[in-house]
C-alpha positions in Angstrom: 106.1 114.5 119.2 104.6 111.9 121.5 104.0 108.7 119.7 102.9 105.1 120.4 104.2 101.9 118.6 102.4 98.6 119.1 103.7 95.2 117.9 100.7 92.7 117.2 101.1 89.2 115.8 98.3 88.1 113.4 98.4 85.0 111.0 102.2 84.6 111.6 103.0 88.4 110.6 104.3 91.1 112.9 102.3 94.3 112.6 104.1 97.5 114.0 101.3 99.8 114.4 102.2 103.5 115.2 100.6 106.7 115.6 101.3 110.3 116.9 99.3 111.2 120.0 97.2 114.4 120.4 97.2 116.6 123.6 94.8 114.1 125.4 97.0 111.1 124.6 94.8 109.8 121.6 96.1 108.5 118.4 95.6 110.7 115.6 95.8 108.2 112.6 97.2 104.7 112.7 99.9 103.5 110.3 101.5 100.1 110.0 104.6 98.3 108.9 104.6 94.5 108.5 107.2 91.8 108.8 106.5 88.1 107.5 108.8 85.5 106.6 111.8 87.7 106.4 110.0 90.6 104.4 109.7 93.9 105.9 106.9 96.0 104.2 106.8 99.8 104.8 108.5 101.8 107.7 106.0 104.0 109.4 106.3 107.8 110.0 108.9 110.0 111.0 107.4 110.9 114.4 107.6 107.2 115.4 110.8 106.0 113.7 113.0 105.8 116.9 110.6 103.8 118.7 109.9 101.5 115.6 113.7 101.0 115.1 113.9 100.0 118.8 111.3 97.0 118.6 112.5 95.6 115.2 114.5 92.3 115.4 116.9 92.9 112.6 117.8 89.2 112.7 114.4 88.5 111.3 114.8 90.7 108.2 115.9 89.6 104.8 114.6 92.2 102.5 112.9 95.8 103.0 110.4 97.0 100.5 108.2 100.3 100.1 104.9 100.1 98.9 104.6 103.8 97.8 106.0 107.2 98.4 103.7 108.9 100.9 105.3 110.2 104.1 103.6 107.9 106.6 105.2 104.9 104.8 109.0 105.5 104.7 109.6 107.5 107.9 112.5 104.9 109.0 114.0 104.4 105.5 116.9 107.0 105.7 117.9 105.3 109.1 117.7 101.7 107.7 119.9 102.6 104.8 122.3 105.0 106.2 122.7 103.9 109.9 122.0 100.1 109.5 123.3 99.7 106.0 120.2 97.7 105.0 118.9 98.4 101.5 115.2 99.4 100.9 113.7 98.4 97.4 110.7 99.9 95.6 109.5 100.6 92.1 111.4 102.9 90.1 108.8 105.6 90.3 108.7 105.4 94.1 112.5 105.4 94.3 112.6 108.7 92.3 109.9 110.3 94.3 111.4 109.7 97.8 114.6 111.3 96.9 113.3 114.8 97.3 112.2 116.8 100.4 108.5 116.9 100.6 106.2 120.1 100.9 103.5 119.0 103.3 100.4 120.9 104.9 100.5 121.5 108.6 98.1 118.7 109.5 100.3 116.0 107.8 103.4 117.4 109.5 101.7 117.2 112.7 100.4 113.7 112.1 103.3 112.2 110.6 106.4 114.4 110.3 108.4 114.8 107.3 111.0 111.9 106.5 114.4 112.6 105.2 115.0 111.9 101.5 116.7 108.6 100.7 118.2 106.6 98.1 116.2 103.3 97.4 117.3 100.4 95.1 114.8 99.5 92.2 113.1 96.0 92.6 114.9 93.6 90.4 111.6 91.9 89.7 108.4 93.7 89.4 106.3 90.3 89.4 107.5 88.8 92.7 109.7 88.9 95.8 111.3 85.8 97.2 112.7 85.3 100.8 114.3 82.3 102.0 110.9 80.8 103.0 108.3 82.7 101.0 107.2 84.0 97.6 105.3 87.2 97.4 103.4 88.3 94.2 103.7 92.0 93.5 100.3 93.5 92.8 99.8 96.9 91.2 97.3 98.7 93.2 96.5 102.2 91.6 93.7 104.4 93.1 95.3 105.7 96.2 98.1 106.7 94.1 99.5 105.6 90.9 102.6 104.0 92.3 101.1 101.9 95.0 101.9 98.3 95.0 100.6 95.4 97.3 102.3 92.1 98.2 100.5 88.6 98.1 102.0 85.9 100.2 100.8 82.9 97.8 101.4 79.9 100.1 99.6 81.7 103.1 97.0 83.4 101.0 97.8 86.8 102.9 97.5 90.2 100.9 99.5 93.2 102.2 97.3 95.9 100.8 98.5 99.0 103.0 96.5 102.0 101.6 94.4 100.1 98.8 91.4 99.4 101.0 89.3 101.8 103.0 86.6 101.0 105.5 83.0 101.5 104.0 82.0 103.2 107.2 84.6 105.9 106.7 84.2 106.5 102.8 86.5 109.6 103.0 89.2 110.2 100.5 92.0 112.5 99.6 91.4 114.8 96.7 94.0 113.1 94.7 92.7 109.7 95.0 90.7 108.1 92.2 87.9 106.1 93.6 87.0 104.3 90.4 90.6 103.2 90.2 90.3 101.8 93.7 87.3 99.9 92.9 89.3 98.3 89.9 92.0 97.5 92.3 89.6 95.9 94.7 88.1 93.7 91.9 91.5 92.4 91.2 92.1 91.6 94.8 88.9 89.4 94.7 90.5 87.4 91.9 93.4 86.5 94.2 90.8 85.4 96.8 93.0 86.1 99.9 92.0 84.7 103.3 93.1 88.2 104.6 94.1 91.7 103.8 96.5 93.4 106.1 95.5 97.1 106.2 97.3 100.3 106.8 95.7 100.8 110.3 96.7 97.3 111.5 93.4 95.6 111.0 92.6 92.6 109.0 89.8 92.5 106.1 88.2 89.5 104.2 86.9 89.3 100.8 83.4 89.9 102.4 84.7 93.3 103.5 86.0 94.0 99.9 82.5 93.0 98.5 80.8 95.3 101.1 83.1 98.3 100.0 82.6 97.8 96.2 78.9 97.3 96.7 78.7 100.4 98.9 80.7 102.7 96.6 78.7 101.5 93.7 75.5 102.3 95.2 76.9 105.8 96.0 78.1 106.3 92.6 74.6 105.5 91.1 72.8 107.5 93.6 75.2 110.4 93.2 74.9 110.3 89.4 71.2 110.3 89.6 71.1 113.3 92.0 73.8 115.2 90.0 71.8 114.7 86.8 68.8 116.2 88.5 70.9 119.4 89.3 71.6 118.8 93.0 74.8 120.3 94.4 77.6 118.2 95.4 77.3 119.5 99.3 73.6 118.6 99.1 74.4 115.0 97.6 76.8 114.4 100.4 74.2 115.4 103.0 71.6 113.1 101.4 73.8 110.2 101.0 76.0 110.4 104.1 74.1 112.5 106.7 76.8 114.8 107.1 80.5 115.6 106.0 83.5 114.0 107.7 85.2 116.0 110.5 88.3 115.4 108.4 87.3 118.0 105.9 87.6 120.6 108.3 90.9 119.1 109.9 92.5 118.8 106.4 90.8 122.0 105.0 89.1 119.9 102.4 92.0 117.5 101.4 90.1 114.8 102.8 86.2 114.6 102.6 83.3 112.6 101.5 82.8 115.2 98.8 86.1 114.2 97.3 84.6 110.5 97.0 81.5 111.6 95.2 83.5 114.0 93.0 86.0 111.0 92.1 83.3 108.5 91.6 81.6 111.1 89.2 84.9 111.7 87.4 84.6 115.3 88.3 87.4 117.8 88.7 88.9 117.2 92.2 89.1 120.0 94.8 92.1 122.0 94.2 95.3 121.6 96.4 95.9 124.4 98.8 99.0 126.5 98.6 101.6 125.4 101.2 103.6 128.3 102.6 
């Protein structure tokens, strides 16, 4: 698959931003890996792994850590471990999940590919990671998935939050995500008061952006609950609150949608997973 990898430097961190390209040469969805003070966080997706490994400066890497088990985050893990003899660390749960071949729907195979299963090492300390020049606090960040962890550079006040933050303008979630848990995670981020959050798409967010998302989703929850109690159907609630459904609902056949967000905020049963043949 045609891919693009960009290396961007922000706040002394290197952001390795990568995406698969569509037939017109447009990026489908950006994902990122981060390198700061010797710590490499996440490893992109399978389609981009060769380009990603070519632009890495291995002399800068002291330790590699995986934030969670989704396929767009550990694309280069197998190669790092088995070709370059570099161990990758994660939580016990994530290490267990990446040992198996994934069964993915077509759109995720197209967008990110299916990484090889690999054997990770468990983090020896679930509270912090230390490199020669820095200490990173490990922050449990459930919502996107139960196993997600973020990494807070205490001295520089930088939070590498990967998939824990969603832009308020998008407000589209997967059917497995738990919106109220995401809100709890974001409120915990506020207590850290980082200068910047580093996001999956390669951008930065501030505490002001976090507040904006919390307030927006809280408003959506309150309005949705009022309409739902009046007997308004979910699709109509989405239309009234957002104007229209996201195009991602059609692309993912319902796996990603604004309706999923409303369902999750109201603690309703999520839309069922499709059978993958």
